[in-house]
C-alpha positions in Angstrom: 231.9 32.3 -128.8 233.0 34.4 -131.9 229.8 35.0 -134.0 231.6 34.0 -137.2 232.5 30.7 -135.5 228.9 30.2 -134.4 227.6 31.0 -137.8 229.9 28.4 -139.3 228.9 25.8 -136.9 225.2 26.4 -137.5 225.9 25.8 -141.3 227.6 22.7 -140.6 224.7 21.3 -138.6 222.4 21.8 -141.6 222.2 18.9 -144.1 224.4 20.3 -146.8 227.0 21.5 -144.3 227.2 18.0 -142.6 227.2 16.3 -146.0 230.1 18.4 -147.1 232.1 17.7 -143.9 231.6 13.9 -144.2 233.0 13.9 -147.7 236.2 15.7 -146.8 239.4 13.5 -146.9 241.7 13.5 -143.7 243.1 17.1 -143.1 246.4 17.9 -144.5 248.0 21.4 -144.4 249.7 20.6 -147.7 246.4 20.0 -149.6 244.0 22.2 -147.6 244.3 25.4 -149.9 244.0 23.3 -153.0 240.9 21.7 -151.7 239.4 24.9 -150.6 239.9 26.5 -153.9 238.5 23.4 -155.7 235.2 23.5 -153.6 234.8 27.3 -154.1 235.2 26.8 -157.9 232.4 24.3 -157.8 230.1 27.0 -156.2 230.3 26.0 -152.6 229.8 29.0 -150.2 233.3 30.1 -149.1 232.1 30.5 -145.4 230.8 26.9 -145.4 234.1 25.7 -147.0 236.1 27.5 -144.2 233.9 26.1 -141.5 234.2 22.5 -142.9 237.9 22.7 -143.3 238.3 24.1 -139.8 236.3 21.2 -138.4 238.3 18.7 -140.6 241.5 20.1 -138.9 240.2 20.1 -135.4 239.0 16.4 -136.0 242.6 15.5 -137.1 244.0 17.1 -133.8 241.3 15.4 -131.8 242.2 11.9 -132.9 244.9 11.9 -130.1 242.2 12.4 -127.5 239.1 10.7 -128.9 240.5 8.0 -131.4 238.1 7.0 -134.0 235.2 8.9 -132.3 236.8 12.2 -133.5 235.8 11.6 -137.1 232.1 11.9 -136.1 232.3 14.8 -133.7 232.3 18.6 -133.7 234.8 20.8 -131.9 235.9 24.2 -131.0 239.6 25.0 -130.5 239.0 26.1 -126.9 236.8 23.2 -126.2 239.2 20.7 -127.6 242.0 22.0 -125.5 240.1 21.4 -122.3 238.5 18.3 -123.3 239.3 15.1 -121.3 241.0 12.4 -123.2 238.8 9.5 -123.8 241.3 7.1 -122.1 241.3 9.3 -119.1 237.5 9.7 -119.1 237.2 6.0 -119.1 239.1 6.0 -115.8 236.8 8.6 -114.4 233.7 6.7 -115.6 234.9 3.5 -113.8 234.8 5.4 -110.5 231.1 6.1 -111.0 230.4 2.5 -112.2 232.2 1.2 -109.0 230.1 3.7 -106.8 226.8 2.4 -108.3 225.9 5.8 -109.7 222.3 6.0 -111.2 222.6 9.5 -112.7 225.7 11.6 -113.0 225.2 15.4 -113.4 228.1 16.4 -115.7 228.3 20.2 -114.8 230.1 22.2 -117.5 230.2 19.3 -119.9 231.9 21.2 -122.6 232.0 19.1 -125.8 230.8 16.0 -124.0 234.1 14.0 -123.6 233.3 12.7 -120.0 229.7 12.2 -120.7 230.7 10.0 -123.7 233.0 7.9 -121.4 230.2 7.6 -118.8 227.6 6.6 -121.4 229.8 4.1 -123.1 229.7 2.2 -119.6 226.1 2.5 -119.4 225.9 5.3 -116.7 223.0 7.7 -117.4 224.3 11.3 -117.6 222.7 14.7 -117.6 225.1 17.0 -119.3 224.8 20.7 -118.5 226.5 23.4 -120.4 226.1 27.3 -120.0 227.4 28.1 -123.5 224.5 27.6 -126.1 226.8 26.7 -129.0 228.9 24.4 -127.0 225.8 22.6 -125.7 224.7 22.2 -129.3 228.0 20.5 -130.1 227.7 18.3 -127.1 224.3 17.2 -128.2 225.8 16.3 -131.7 228.7 14.4 -130.1 226.4 12.4 -127.7 223.8 11.6 -130.3 224.6 7.9 -130.2 224.1 7.4 -126.6 220.4 7.2 -125.6 221.3 7.4 -121.8 222.9 10.9 -122.3 220.8 14.2 -122.1 222.2 17.6 -122.7 220.9 20.8 -121.2 221.7 24.3 -122.0 221.7 26.0 -118.5 223.8 27.3 -115.7 225.4 24.3 -114.0 225.1 25.9 -110.6 221.5 26.5 -110.9 220.6 22.9 -111.4 218.4 21.3 -108.7 220.5 18.1 -108.2 217.9 16.5 -105.8 214.9 17.3 -108.1 216.8 15.9 -111.1 217.6 12.7 -109.1 221.3 13.0 -109.5 223.3 10.9 -107.0 226.7 11.8 -108.4 228.4 14.8 -109.9 231.2 15.5 -112.3 232.4 19.0 -112.8 235.1 20.4 -115.1 235.2 24.1 -114.3 236.5 26.6 -117.0 240.1 27.5 -116.3 240.7 30.0 -119.0 239.7 33.7 -119.4 237.6 35.0 -122.4 240.9 35.9 -124.0 242.2 32.4 -123.7 244.7 32.9 -120.7 245.0 30.0 -118.3 243.6 30.6 -114.8 245.6 29.2 -112.0 243.8 30.6 -108.9 241.0 28.0 -107.9 238.9 30.8 -106.8 238.9 32.2 -110.2 237.6 28.9 -112.0 234.1 29.2 -113.4 232.4 28.0 -111.3 234.7 28.7 -108.4 236.2 25.6 -106.7 234.7 26.5 -103.4 231.2 26.6 -104.9 231.7 23.3 -106.5 233.1 21.7 -103.2 229.9 22.9 -101.5 227.9 20.4 -103.6 229.1 17.8 -101.4 226.4 18.8 -98.9 223.9 17.6 -101.4 225.7 14.9 -103.4 228.6 13.3 -101.5 229.7 11.5 -104.7 231.6 14.5 -106.3 234.4 14.4 -108.8 236.2 17.5 -110.1 238.7 18.1 -112.9 241.3 20.7 -111.8 244.5 22.2 -113.2 247.5 20.0 -112.5 249.2 23.0 -110.8 246.7 23.4 -108.2 248.5 23.9 -104.7 248.3 21.2 -102.1 247.0 23.9 -99.7 243.8 24.3 -101.8 243.0 20.6 -101.4 240.3 19.5 -99.0 241.4 17.1 -96.3 238.7 14.5 -97.5 239.8 14.3 -101.1 241.4 11.7 -103.1 243.6 13.8 -105.4 245.1 12.1 -108.4 247.3 13.5 -111.0 247.2 11.9 -114.4 249.9 11.6 -117.2 249.3 10.1 -120.6 252.4 8.9 -122.4 254.6 11.1 -120.2 252.5 14.3 -120.4 250.7 15.5 -117.5 247.1 16.3 -118.5 245.0 16.8 -115.3 244.5 16.5 -111.6 241.2 15.1 -110.3 239.6 15.6 -106.9 237.3 12.7 -105.7 235.1 12.5 -102.8 232.9 10.0 -101.0 232.2 6.6 -102.8 234.1 7.9 -105.8 237.4 7.8 -103.6 237.3 4.3 -102.2 241.1 4.6 -101.7 240.5 7.4 -99.1 242.0 10.8 -98.8 245.5 11.4 -100.1 247.5 12.1 -103.3 248.2 9.6 -106.0 249.7 9.5 -109.5 247.9 7.7 -112.5 250.4 6.9 -115.3 248.9 5.9 -118.6 251.1 4.4 -121.3 249.3 2.9 -124.2 246.9 0.3 -122.8 248.8 0.1 -119.3 247.7 1.9 -116.3 249.7 2.3 -113.0 248.9 4.1 -109.8 251.5 5.3 -107.3 250.3 6.4 -103.7 251.9 7.4 -100.6 252.4 3.8 -98.9 251.4 4.8 -95.5 251.6 7.8 -93.3 255.3 8.4 -92.5 256.2 8.4 -88.9 256.2 11.8 -87.3 254.7 13.4 -90.5 251.4 13.9 -92.1 252.6 12.9 -95.6 249.5 10.9 -96.4 247.3 14.0 -96.1 246.2 15.7 -99.5 247.2 19.2 -98.2 250.5 18.1 -96.7 253.8 19.2 -98.2 255.7 16.8 -100.3 258.3 14.7 -98.5 261.8 16.0 -99.2 263.7 12.7 -99.7 267.3 11.8 -99.1 270.2 13.4 -101.2 272.8 10.9 -102.5 276.0 11.0 -104.5 275.5 10.1 -108.2 275.4 6.3 -108.7 275.3 4.2 -111.8 271.8 5.1 -112.7 269.7 8.3 -113.1 265.9 8.2 -112.9 263.6 11.0 -114.2 260.2 10.7 -112.5 257.0 10.9 -114.3 255.4 14.3 -114.3 252.4 13.0 -112.5 254.6 11.6 -109.8 256.3 14.8 -109.4 253.1 16.9 -109.3 251.6 14.6 -106.8 254.6 15.0 -104.5 255.6 11.4 -104.7 259.2 11.7 -105.7 260.4 10.5 -102.3 257.9 7.7 -102.4 259.2 6.7 -105.8 262.7 6.8 -104.6 262.0 4.2 -102.0 260.8 1.7 -104.6 263.8 2.5 -106.8 266.3 2.2 -103.8 267.6 5.7 -104.9 267.9 9.2 -103.6 267.7 12.7 -104.9 270.7 14.1 -106.9 270.3 17.4 -105.0 267.9 18.9 -102.7 264.6 20.2 -104.4 265.7 18.6 -107.8 263.3 15.7 -109.1 266.1 13.5 -110.5 266.9 10.4 -108.7 270.0 8.3 -108.6 270.9 4.8 -107.5 273.5 2.0 -108.0 271.1 -0.7 -109.3 268.5 -0.5 -112.1 265.0 -1.0 -111.2 262.4 -1.1 -114.0 259.4 1.1 -113.2 256.4 2.8 -114.9 256.9 5.8 -112.7 260.3 7.0 -114.0 262.5 7.0 -117.0 265.9 5.3 -116.5 269.3 6.1 -117.7 272.8 4.7 -117.3 275.3 7.4 -116.0 278.2 7.3 -118.3 280.0 10.4 -116.8 279.4 13.6 -114.8 281.3 16.8 -114.0 280.8 20.4 -113.0 279.2 22.4 -115.7 281.3 24.8 -117.9 280.9 25.5 -121.5 284.4 25.1 -122.6 284.8 21.7 -120.8 281.5 20.4 -122.1 282.4 21.5 -125.8 285.8 19.8 -125.5 284.3 16.6 -123.9 281.6 16.2 -126.8 284.1 17.1 -129.5 286.8 14.5 -128.3 284.0 11.9 -128.8 282.9 13.3 -132.2 279.4 14.0 -131.0 277.5 16.1 -133.5 274.0 15.7 -132.1 273.0 16.0 -128.5 269.7 15.5 -126.6 269.7 18.1 -123.7 267.4 17.6 -120.6 267.5 19.9 -117.7 266.1 20.5 -114.3 267.1 23.2 -111.8 269.2 25.2 -114.0 268.6 28.5 -116.0 270.6 27.4 -119.1 268.5 27.4 -122.2 269.1 24.2 -124.3 268.7 25.7 -127.8 271.2 28.4 -126.9 273.6 25.9 -125.4 273.2 23.8 -128.6 274.2 26.7 -130.7 277.2 27.5 -128.4 278.5 24.0 -128.6 278.6 24.1 -132.4 279.2 20.4 -132.6 280.3 18.4 -135.5 280.5 14.7 -135.9 278.6 11.4 -136.4 278.1 10.5 -132.7 275.0 11.2 -130.5 274.8 12.0 -126.8 272.3 12.6 -124.1 273.2 15.1 -121.4 271.5 16.2 -118.3 272.0 19.7 -116.9 271.1 19.9 -113.3 272.6 20.5 -109.8 274.7 17.8 -108.1 275.1 18.5 -104.2 274.1 22.1 -105.0 276.6 22.7 -107.9 275.6 23.2 -111.6 276.7 20.0 -113.2 276.4 17.8 -116.5 275.6 14.2 -116.5 276.3 12.3 -119.7 273.7 9.4 -119.7 272.4 6.5 -121.9 268.6 6.1 -122.1 267.4 2.7 -120.9 264.4 0.9 -122.4 
């Protein structure tokens, strides 16, 4: 962690720093400069002002992940980016409660988000973090939970048996020191293989991994679940032993507001190994465009369950390898966004421009999949004028670059 950032955090942990932070109004870019100048004019140390305003800004951003808890927490930018949303952490925690866990070792606890969710459900946690400053922030964030302990240590050096841990949760670092994302599971810190080896000591193992993890990297005994929150894919989790009562396989957890929906491969498909975690995604049937178009949720796509979703929707793919589905009847589902198809034709700039101008369309929402067309560039090229609005989908139909004009359905 940058030395200046560490120095600022230390100041905030002192009584005058914490007091200043607690008196700041909700962060606003429009008023931050004026507020900073006012504090400095009153003699408040400029470095402390900068640290407090940075925390105020991070707390504002953290509200989408931690809700009201964010106003009493401390963050780093990197830690906030990797932190588990509290709503997702609650689903993690319920697995440990259902498994009857007595002590969860949270390895690489970061800012303590998952430890907070576990503690809120009464599960004792030993939260371990290798970075000293981050461990200090986790201690602050977990201060209201007496069943949570934070330890500054190398997570892989922990003697799980000696600590009495009967379950493990690990969130390995997936960014380089420079902030670049790491996609190779062998380059996680700790490496995925090292974390998987913990099953020999503690079978109840849960791991948070990147959503883009290849199926080939998934062990056969894992229950792998991709999670989306309000349409955004936020993580994949690997669950083992009593934490995966549903058994090995891939699933999608779709969270929208207070609602949670899970889609799994219904059964192993005859003649295939589709239900296995490391099996390729089923291809699905291609159909001609029907009256409705469906855009599967990102978690469904990542989990390789597009063909599974198509079965429930009585729909088919618009083209091989394209995750849009089409059918002749509307089926309401939490696993896909539905559209009514108004028209469709082979893509051509001149034809599309004329089509939209004839209908006085001045504002167009552009969705795409399976095409190299850049929406913003296309929008400039269309140069539309008018009071109407339209939604168009750029994709392939039966292998040809095409346009669908659609109407979103609630």
